[in-house]
N, C-alpha and C positions, 0 to 999 in steps of 0.2 A: 504494500500500500504506500502511495506517495505521501510525503510529509504534509502536503497541503490537504489532501483528503483526510488524513489522520486528524489534523487539527480541526478541520471543519466538522468531523464526526464528534469530536470532543466539545467544541465550543460553538458550533453552528446552531442557529435557531430557525433555519429554513422550515417553513410549513407551520410555524408556531404563531399563535395570535396572542397579543399582549395588550394590556391596559396599563397606562402610566398616569396616575393622578398627579396633579401639580405639574403638568407637562408644558406649561406655557413659558417658563423661564428657569434660569439657574440650573440646579442639579437635575430637576425633573426633565427639562428640555434636553440636556445632554444625555440622560439615560434613554430617553425616547429615541434620539438620533442613534445612539449606540446599539440598542436592541434592533432597530431597523437595519443598521449596517451589518449586523450579524445574521440577518435574514428574516427576522420576525415581521409580521404585519402588525402595525402598532396603532392603537387608539389612544389619543392624548386627551386628557380631560383637565378642566380648570375653569376658573371664573372669567378670565379675560379672553373673550372670543377673538379679539384681534391678534393677540400674541399666540393663542392656540393655532390660529390659521397660519401664522408665520412659521411655527414649528412644523405643522403639516406640510407646508410648501417646501421647507428645508429638507424634510425626509423625501418628499416626492422628487425634488430636484436632484437628490443623490441616487435616485433610482429605486427608492423604497416605496412601500405601500403604507398609507396612513390615513386615518379619519380623525377629525376633531369633534369632540363631544363636550358641550358646555355643561358644567356641573358645579353645584355648591356643596362642598364637602362638609359644611356645618349643618346641612339638612339631610336627615336620614333617608328620606324618600329619594332625594336627588342622588345620593350615593348608590342606592340600589338600582335606580334607573340607569345610571352611568354603566354599571356592570352589565346589565341586560342589553343595553345599546351596544356596548363593546362586543359582547358575545354574538349579537346579531350582525354586526358589521362584517365579520370574517368567518361566520359559521361555527363559532365556538370560542373558548377561552382557555389558554394554556398557562399564561403568565400574568400575574398581577403585581405591579410595583406601586406601593402606597407611599407616594412622595409628597403629597399635599401637606402643608404645615403652616402654622402661624405662631406668633409669639406676642406676649405682652410683658414688658420688662418693668420691674419695680420692686421695692422692698415688700416682704411678706405682709408686714403690718398695714400696707396700703392696698393690698389685693382685694378687689371686690368679687362677690359671687358671680357677677355678670362676666367679668374678665376670666375668671376661673372656668366657667362653663363654656365660654367661647373657645378658649384654647383646647380644652379637653375634647370638645365636640369635633374639632378638626383633626387634632393630633392623635387621639386614641380611640374615640368612639367611631369615627369614620373608618379607620383601618379595620377595626373589629367587625363592623357590619358589611363593609365591602368584601372582606375576606369570606364572611358567612355567605354572602350572596354569590360569590364566585365558585364556591365548592360544588354546587350541582352541575355547573357548566364544565368544570375541570374533571369531575367524576365521569361525565359523559365522554370525555376525551381520553380517559384512562389514567388521569393524573395531572399534575401541574406543579408550578413553582410560584410561591408568594414571597416577595421581598419587601419588608418594611424598611423605610429609610428612617433610622433612629438618629443617634447623636452621641458625641462624647459625654453629654450629660446623662446618658443612659447608665454611665458608670461613675462619673465624678460629679461632685456638687459644684455649683457656680452661683455666686450671689446674684440676686435680683432677677433670676430666671426660674423661680421656684415652680411655677405652673408648667412651663416648658419642660424642665428637667423631670418633673414627676410624670408627665405624659410620655416622655421618651423612655424613661426607665420602665414604665408600664408596658410600653410597646415591646421592649426586649423580653420581658416576662411573658407577655401575650404570645410571642412567637414560640416560646418553649411549649406552652400548653397546646397551641394549635398544632405544632409539629407532632406532639404525642397523639392527639386525637385523630389527626388526619393522615398519619403514616400508613394505616391500613388501606387508605384510598390512593396511595402513591402521590400524595400532595406534600411537597416539602415546603417548610416555612423557615426563613432566616431573616436576620436583620443586617443591613449595611449601615454602619455607624460612621459618618464623616467626622473629620476633625474640624479645625478652624478653616473654613472655606471662604474664598472671596467670591461673592455672588452679587448681583444687582441689589439685593436686599441688605447685604452686610457691608458692602463697600464703603458707604458713607457713614451709616449708623455705628458700625463697629470698627472697621479698618481705618475710617477717617478720624477716629478718636485717638489722639497721640498716646494717651495713657494706656488704653486698651490694646492698641497695636503693639506697643513696646512690651506689655505683659505677655501677649500671645506669642510674640517672636521669642521671648525669653524662655517660653515653655516648650517650644517646638524644636526638637533636635535638628530637624532639617533646615531650620532657619527661615522659613517662609510659609505663607498661607497656601492652602491647597487650591487647586482649580477644579471646577465642576467636572470637567472631562476626565479628571483623574479618578473619579468614582466609577467610570464606565466599565473598566476591565473586571472589577470585582462583581459588578452587577451582572454582567454577561456570564461570568463563571457561575454565580449562584443560580442563574436561570437555565443553565446548560446541562447536557449530559455529564459533563466533567464533574459536576457536584451531585451526582446521583445518589451518593451515600452521605450527604451532608444535610442535616436538618436540625432546627432548634438552636442555631448558633447566632451569636452577635459578633460580627467581624468589624474591626476598627481600622479605618484607613485615615490615619491621623498624623502622618509625618513623624511618628515616634513619641507623641505626647504621653501615652500610657506606659511607654517603656521606662519613663523616668526623666531625670534631668542631670545636668552636670553640676558640679559644685559651684 
């Protein structure tokens, strides 16, 4: 067998249908482009229809197949509808990437119930029920792969992002239980946990803050922030036959942050 055929057999996603939530920008957009590049037909969902269409066009322009589906991940019915529309677009569903997320920063003493509910609805409740809705479609295909996009805060505490951190830690734990329950259905569930990534949402609010930027760079052994496209390789792996015996795991792509630090 030629090397190319061997690698395509391990990491190729040809014939697979995928749904990527939060696919309009940042990490979600890059993951959608990456899965399509590996051969999957991709449905991208999110709130911003204009940016979703840009992602769809980018995939199509590269020779891939894509459909854009507007969805509000804070609304349970919209989550379920997005899954059903994705399955209908390409005749089934093999891959679900839960990337949609939101954040509300502030001290715990100032957090309101409304802010708490808003973040939890998008970051934890939505992945919980989109996964639930995806199971019948994946079962009909003989199995599938679910990847939750979690965070460094799934493992470490960070001041002023208490709701976000709790939701992402919950996501890592959810993956374990889903993996156990759905292993008999040949559905694998894992978490991809990005480190400090430079995205349109973090570039000004986080990386543009001198104190925060210096602190992050001091904690990252590789000495720089990550790029959204640097999450693609691990995402493809987790969705591919190469990861056929991997489930219930949280994998950190963080430039070495969790490895520790120098003196």
